[in-house]
Structures are given as structure tokens and as C-alpha cells.
DRENZA-707421 format. One record per residue: x, y, z negated of N, C-alpha, C in turn; residue number from 1; residue in three letters. Coordinates in nm, 2 decimals. Layout:
N
- X;Y;Z;X;Y;Z;X;Y;Z;NUM;ala
...
This chain:
134
- 0.12;-0.16;-0.01;-0.02;0.01;0.00;0.05;0.18;-0.02;1;met
- 0.05;0.22;0.06;0.11;0.36;0.08;0.00;0.46;0.07;2;lys
- 0.09;0.59;-0.03;0.00;0.68;-0.05;-0.08;0.70;0.08;3;pro
- -0.25;0.74;0.07;-0.33;0.82;0.16;-0.37;0.87;0.12;4;asp
- -0.45;0.95;0.13;-0.62;1.05;0.17;-0.67;1.04;0.24;5;ile
- -0.84;0.99;0.22;-0.87;0.93;0.32;-1.00;1.03;0.32;6;arg
- -1.06;1.09;0.49;-1.13;1.23;0.51;-1.26;1.15;0.54;7;arg
- -1.42;1.20;0.43;-1.56;1.15;0.48;-1.58;1.18;0.59;8;val
- -1.62;1.08;0.74;-1.72;1.12;0.85;-1.84;1.06;0.88;9;asn
- -1.89;1.18;0.82;-2.08;1.14;0.79;-2.10;1.05;0.94;10;glu
- -2.02;1.07;1.04;-2.00;0.99;1.12;-2.05;0.88;1.11;11;ser
- -1.94;0.81;1.06;-1.93;0.62;1.07;-2.07;0.60;0.98;12;gln
- -2.17;0.68;0.95;-2.24;0.61;0.80;-2.29;0.49;0.89;13;glu
- -2.41;0.39;0.90;-2.41;0.27;0.94;-2.56;0.18;0.86;14;tyr
- -2.66;0.16;0.89;-2.72;0.11;0.82;-2.66;-0.07;0.88;15;phe
- -2.71;-0.11;0.72;-2.66;-0.24;0.73;-2.78;-0.34;0.69;16;phe
- -2.77;-0.50;0.75;-2.90;-0.54;0.73;-3.00;-0.57;0.61;17;glu
- -2.93;-0.50;0.48;-2.95;-0.51;0.38;-3.07;-0.46;0.35;18;glu
- -3.08;-0.35;0.42;-3.20;-0.22;0.42;-3.17;-0.13;0.37;19;gly
- -2.99;-0.10;0.36;-2.99;0.09;0.36;-2.90;0.10;0.41;20;cys
- -2.84;0.26;0.44;-2.72;0.30;0.49;-2.57;0.32;0.42;21;phe
- -2.50;0.24;0.47;-2.36;0.23;0.45;-2.23;0.33;0.46;22;ile
- -2.20;0.41;0.42;-2.07;0.51;0.45;-1.92;0.47;0.33;23;leu
- -1.82;0.38;0.44;-1.72;0.30;0.38;-1.60;0.39;0.38;24;glu
- -1.61;0.48;0.20;-1.55;0.52;0.23;-1.36;0.45;0.16;25;leu
- -1.37;0.36;0.10;-1.23;0.26;0.13;-1.29;0.13;0.19;26;ser
- -1.19;0.10;0.25;-1.23;-0.04;0.28;-1.09;-0.10;0.36;27;asn
- -1.03;-0.15;0.32;-0.88;-0.16;0.45;-0.80;-0.30;0.36;28;ser
- -0.75;-0.34;0.45;-0.70;-0.46;0.43;-0.53;-0.43;0.34;29;ala
- -0.49;-0.32;0.35;-0.38;-0.23;0.26;-0.43;-0.26;0.15;30;asp
- -0.55;-0.26;0.13;-0.61;-0.25;-0.05;-0.71;-0.33;-0.09;31;asp
- -0.65;-0.45;-0.08;-0.71;-0.59;-0.07;-0.84;-0.60;-0.23;32;pro
- -0.77;-0.50;-0.30;-0.84;-0.54;-0.39;-0.96;-0.46;-0.42;33;gly
- -0.98;-0.38;-0.35;-1.09;-0.27;-0.36;-1.17;-0.23;-0.26;34;leu
- -1.31;-0.20;-0.26;-1.39;-0.09;-0.13;-1.46;-0.03;-0.19;35;ser
- -1.46;0.10;-0.18;-1.55;0.17;-0.18;-1.64;0.25;-0.07;36;ile
- -1.80;0.18;-0.12;-1.89;0.25;0.05;-1.98;0.34;-0.06;37;ala
- -2.01;0.41;0.01;-2.14;0.54;-0.04;-2.29;0.45;0.02;38;arg
- -2.35;0.37;-0.05;-2.52;0.33;0.00;-2.58;0.52;-0.05;39;ala
- -2.67;0.44;0.08;-2.80;0.54;0.08;-2.93;0.43;0.11;40;arg
- -3.03;0.47;0.00;-3.18;0.37;0.05;-3.28;0.51;0.07;41;val
- -3.39;0.54;0.10;-3.47;0.57;0.16;-3.55;0.55;0.09;42;glu
- -3.66;0.69;0.04;-3.76;0.72;-0.06;-3.83;0.60;-0.07;43;pro
- -3.92;0.49;-0.12;-3.98;0.31;-0.10;-3.92;0.25;-0.09;44;gly
- -3.80;0.28;0.00;-3.73;0.12;0.04;-3.69;-0.01;-0.06;45;val
- -3.71;-0.10;-0.03;-3.66;-0.21;-0.17;-3.58;-0.25;-0.05;46;lys
- -3.42;-0.32;-0.10;-3.35;-0.32;-0.07;-3.37;-0.52;-0.02;47;thr
- -3.28;-0.59;0.05;-3.32;-0.71;0.04;-3.24;-0.80;-0.07;48;arg
- -3.34;-0.91;-0.11;-3.27;-1.01;-0.24;-3.12;-1.02;-0.16;49;leu
- -3.02;-1.02;-0.21;-2.90;-1.09;-0.16;-2.79;-1.10;-0.31;50;his
- -2.69;-1.14;-0.26;-2.57;-1.20;-0.32;-2.42;-1.14;-0.26;51;arg
- -2.33;-1.14;-0.32;-2.19;-1.16;-0.28;-2.11;-1.23;-0.31;52;leu
- -2.07;-1.37;-0.26;-1.96;-1.46;-0.30;-1.79;-1.45;-0.34;53;glu
- -1.83;-1.39;-0.44;-1.66;-1.40;-0.53;-1.63;-1.23;-0.54;54;gly
- -1.73;-1.17;-0.54;-1.73;-1.00;-0.55;-1.80;-0.99;-0.64;55;val
- -1.73;-0.88;-0.73;-1.80;-0.80;-0.80;-1.82;-0.67;-0.79;56;val
- -1.93;-0.64;-0.76;-1.99;-0.51;-0.76;-2.06;-0.45;-0.87;57;glu
- -2.02;-0.28;-0.83;-2.02;-0.22;-0.94;-2.12;-0.09;-0.85;58;arg
- -2.22;-0.08;-0.91;-2.33;0.09;-0.81;-2.29;0.19;-1.00;59;tyr
- -2.25;0.27;-0.88;-2.22;0.46;-0.97;-2.34;0.56;-0.90;60;val
- -2.46;0.51;-0.97;-2.58;0.61;-0.93;-2.52;0.73;-0.95;61;ile
- -2.52;0.84;-0.80;-2.58;0.96;-0.77;-2.67;1.02;-0.77;62;leu
- -2.75;0.97;-0.74;-2.85;1.07;-0.68;-3.01;0.96;-0.70;63;asn
- -3.07;1.01;-0.72;-3.21;1.02;-0.71;-3.24;0.89;-0.81;64;gly
- -3.35;0.82;-0.80;-3.40;0.74;-0.91;-3.45;0.60;-0.82;65;lys
- -3.38;0.49;-0.90;-3.44;0.34;-0.86;-3.47;0.28;-0.95;66;gly
- -3.46;0.15;-0.94;-3.51;0.02;-1.01;-3.38;-0.12;-0.91;67;arg
- -3.31;-0.15;-1.05;-3.23;-0.24;-1.01;-3.29;-0.40;-1.06;68;val
- -3.27;-0.51;-0.98;-3.28;-0.61;-1.03;-3.16;-0.69;-1.03;69;glu
- -3.12;-0.77;-1.16;-3.01;-0.84;-1.12;-3.02;-1.00;-1.17;70;ile
- -2.99;-1.05;-1.12;-3.08;-1.24;-1.16;-3.17;-1.20;-1.20;71;gly
- -3.18;-1.32;-1.35;-3.26;-1.30;-1.40;-3.32;-1.20;-1.48;72;gly
- -3.21;-1.07;-1.48;-3.28;-0.99;-1.60;-3.43;-0.91;-1.53;73;leu
- -3.47;-0.86;-1.65;-3.56;-0.79;-1.58;-3.54;-0.63;-1.51;74;pro
- -3.62;-0.60;-1.37;-3.58;-0.47;-1.35;-3.55;-0.31;-1.42;75;pro
- -3.49;-0.30;-1.39;-3.40;-0.19;-1.47;-3.44;-0.08;-1.43;76;glu
- -3.47;0.08;-1.52;-3.49;0.19;-1.39;-3.30;0.26;-1.45;77;glu
- -3.25;0.28;-1.30;-3.18;0.38;-1.28;-3.18;0.54;-1.24;78;val
- -3.09;0.61;-1.31;-3.06;0.77;-1.24;-2.94;0.79;-1.25;79;ala
- -2.93;0.93;-1.17;-2.75;0.96;-1.20;-2.68;0.92;-1.34;80;pro
- -2.57;0.93;-1.27;-2.43;0.86;-1.37;-2.44;0.72;-1.44;81;gly
- -2.56;0.61;-1.47;-2.55;0.48;-1.47;-2.48;0.43;-1.36;82;asp
- -2.41;0.32;-1.41;-2.32;0.26;-1.36;-2.35;0.08;-1.41;83;val
- -2.40;-0.02;-1.28;-2.46;-0.11;-1.32;-2.35;-0.22;-1.29;84;val
- -2.37;-0.31;-1.30;-2.20;-0.43;-1.30;-2.33;-0.54;-1.29;85;thr
- -2.25;-0.62;-1.11;-2.32;-0.74;-1.10;-2.25;-0.83;-1.05;86;ile
- -2.20;-0.96;-1.14;-2.08;-1.06;-1.09;-2.14;-1.11;-1.00;87;pro
- -2.03;-1.22;-0.96;-2.03;-1.26;-0.79;-2.10;-1.33;-0.84;88;pro
- -2.21;-1.39;-0.68;-2.32;-1.49;-0.69;-2.43;-1.44;-0.74;89;glu
- -2.49;-1.29;-0.81;-2.60;-1.25;-0.90;-2.68;-1.24;-0.78;90;cys
- -2.80;-1.28;-0.79;-2.89;-1.22;-0.69;-2.89;-1.06;-0.71;91;ala
- -2.91;-0.97;-0.63;-2.92;-0.85;-0.64;-3.03;-0.74;-0.55;92;gln
- -3.07;-0.64;-0.61;-3.15;-0.51;-0.50;-3.16;-0.43;-0.59;93;arg
- -3.19;-0.33;-0.53;-3.25;-0.20;-0.54;-3.33;-0.16;-0.51;94;ile
- -3.47;-0.02;-0.58;-3.55;0.00;-0.48;-3.54;0.13;-0.53;95;thr
- -3.56;0.18;-0.42;-3.56;0.37;-0.42;-3.69;0.36;-0.48;96;asn
- -3.75;0.45;-0.61;-3.88;0.48;-0.65;-3.88;0.61;-0.64;97;thr
- -3.79;0.70;-0.63;-3.82;0.85;-0.66;-3.84;0.89;-0.49;98;gly
- -3.83;1.03;-0.49;-3.95;1.13;-0.36;-3.78;1.15;-0.27;99;ile
- -3.64;1.13;-0.34;-3.50;1.16;-0.27;-3.46;1.09;-0.18;100;glu
- -3.35;1.05;-0.12;-3.25;0.87;-0.10;-3.18;0.90;-0.22;101;asp
- -3.16;0.77;-0.25;-3.10;0.70;-0.39;-2.96;0.70;-0.28;102;leu
- -2.87;0.77;-0.40;-2.73;0.72;-0.36;-2.65;0.68;-0.41;103;val
- -2.57;0.61;-0.39;-2.47;0.58;-0.53;-2.33;0.47;-0.45;104;phe
- -2.25;0.48;-0.53;-2.10;0.46;-0.48;-2.13;0.28;-0.51;105;leu
- -2.08;0.19;-0.43;-2.08;0.07;-0.42;-1.92;0.06;-0.47;106;ala
- -1.92;-0.01;-0.51;-1.77;-0.07;-0.60;-1.73;-0.20;-0.62;107;ile
- -1.62;-0.29;-0.51;-1.63;-0.41;-0.50;-1.47;-0.47;-0.52;108;cys
- -1.44;-0.55;-0.55;-1.33;-0.66;-0.64;-1.37;-0.79;-0.64;109;thr
- -1.29;-0.82;-0.52;-1.18;-0.78;-0.42;-1.25;-0.71;-0.30;110;pro
- -1.25;-0.68;-0.25;-1.34;-0.55;-0.14;-1.43;-0.62;-0.05;111;arg
- -1.51;-0.58;-0.02;-1.62;-0.63;0.04;-1.55;-0.66;0.19;112;phe
- -1.64;-0.82;0.19;-1.61;-0.80;0.39;-1.75;-0.83;0.43;113;ser
- -1.78;-0.91;0.49;-1.96;-0.96;0.55;-1.92;-1.03;0.55;114;lys
- -1.84;-1.13;0.56;-1.91;-1.26;0.48;-1.87;-1.33;0.36;115;asp
- -1.86;-1.23;0.26;-1.94;-1.24;0.13;-2.07;-1.26;0.11;116;ala
- -2.15;-1.20;0.23;-2.26;-1.14;0.19;-2.40;-1.30;0.22;117;tyr
- -2.46;-1.27;0.14;-2.56;-1.38;0.13;-2.71;-1.34;0.09;118;ser
- -2.76;-1.35;0.22;-2.95;-1.32;0.22;-2.99;-1.40;0.11;119;asp
- -3.04;-1.42;0.00;-3.07;-1.48;-0.13;-3.26;-1.47;-0.10;120;val
- -3.33;-1.37;0.00;-3.46;-1.33;-0.02;-3.53;-1.48;-0.07;121;glu
- -3.55;-1.54;-0.01;-3.59;-1.70;-0.05;-3.59;-1.76;-0.18;122;asp
- -3.42;-1.73;-0.25;-3.44;-1.85;-0.40;-3.37;-1.66;-0.48;123;ser
- -3.44;-1.61;-0.53;-3.41;-1.52;-0.65;-3.34;-1.58;-0.78;124;pro
- -3.36;-1.68;-0.80;-3.29;-1.75;-0.91;-3.11;-1.77;-0.90;125;ser
- -3.08;-1.70;-0.83;-2.93;-1.79;-0.76;-2.87;-1.73;-0.85;126;ala
- -2.83;-1.66;-0.92;-2.74;-1.58;-1.04;-2.80;-1.67;-1.12;127;cys
- -2.91;-1.71;-1.17;-2.91;-1.79;-1.34;-2.90;-1.93;-1.33;128;val
- -2.85;-1.96;-1.17;-2.82;-2.10;-1.17;-2.69;-2.14;-1.16;129;ala
- -2.67;-2.02;-1.10;-2.49;-2.03;-1.12;-2.41;-1.98;-1.24;130;met
- -2.51;-1.88;-1.33;-2.43;-1.86;-1.45;-2.42;-2.00;-1.49;131;gln
- -2.56;-2.08;-1.52;-2.64;-2.20;-1.61;-2.45;-2.30;-1.60;132;ala
- -2.39;-2.28;-1.43;-2.31;-2.40;-1.43;-2.21;-2.34;-1.51;133;gln
- -2.17;-2.22;-1.55;-2.00;-2.21;-1.62;-2.04;-2.24;-1.76;134;arg
């Protein structure tokens, strides 16, 4: 790894199959231990239930209001300043319950790759089963 400053390029934001818009802020082979993305969920939208294999994800809520679901935990309201920690293989999704975009940083360790993403919309207890095996 070498010293680096990356500038935000809003035109690189893209729609991801999960149901939100993603802007990769830092995700490169030069820094494999971590990735940072800005996620944006429009009002009234619920992302698809999914999990990340071998990746811990943290949401840092920056703007808006939402309700997060993680594994077998009851849904929890989130707002700016909240940090949500999602263990590997844990089913997760977030709903924008507000009237403005819900914006958060998605910080992944190790870095996110599309290969780690699995849609589990039809098997919501994925995390509970994984935790029971540990």
C-alpha cells in the first residue's frame, strides 16, 4: 500500500441488485483488508435480504431514518450517528422509513467483492443457523 488521496466522483454511483445506490469510496487490491462505500436508499425502499460470506460489514448512518434487520434480531430503528455491525454470513437488509434518502457508509473487512454477496430473500434465518453452528 502507498499513500493516496481519492476524490469522490458522484458520476460513479451505480444501482446495485440489492436495491440501493452504491458509490465505492475505497475498494482496491492495494488495500485488501478494507473497503468503504457510500450506500443510498431511496424513501420507502427496502433492500433485498442478503448476506456476505467471510465479510464483516458495518453501517455508519449519515443521513435519513431507517429500520435495519440483522439475522434473528428484532428490526431496529437507525438514525444519523448509529453504527450497525453485521457479522459474516448474517442475513441483513435495511428499509428507508423516512422522507429523504437514507445514506450510510458500508465499511467491510476484508474488502467487499461481489463474489461474497448472496441473496437470501427466501431464507431469512441464515445468520441464526450459522451462529448456532459456531
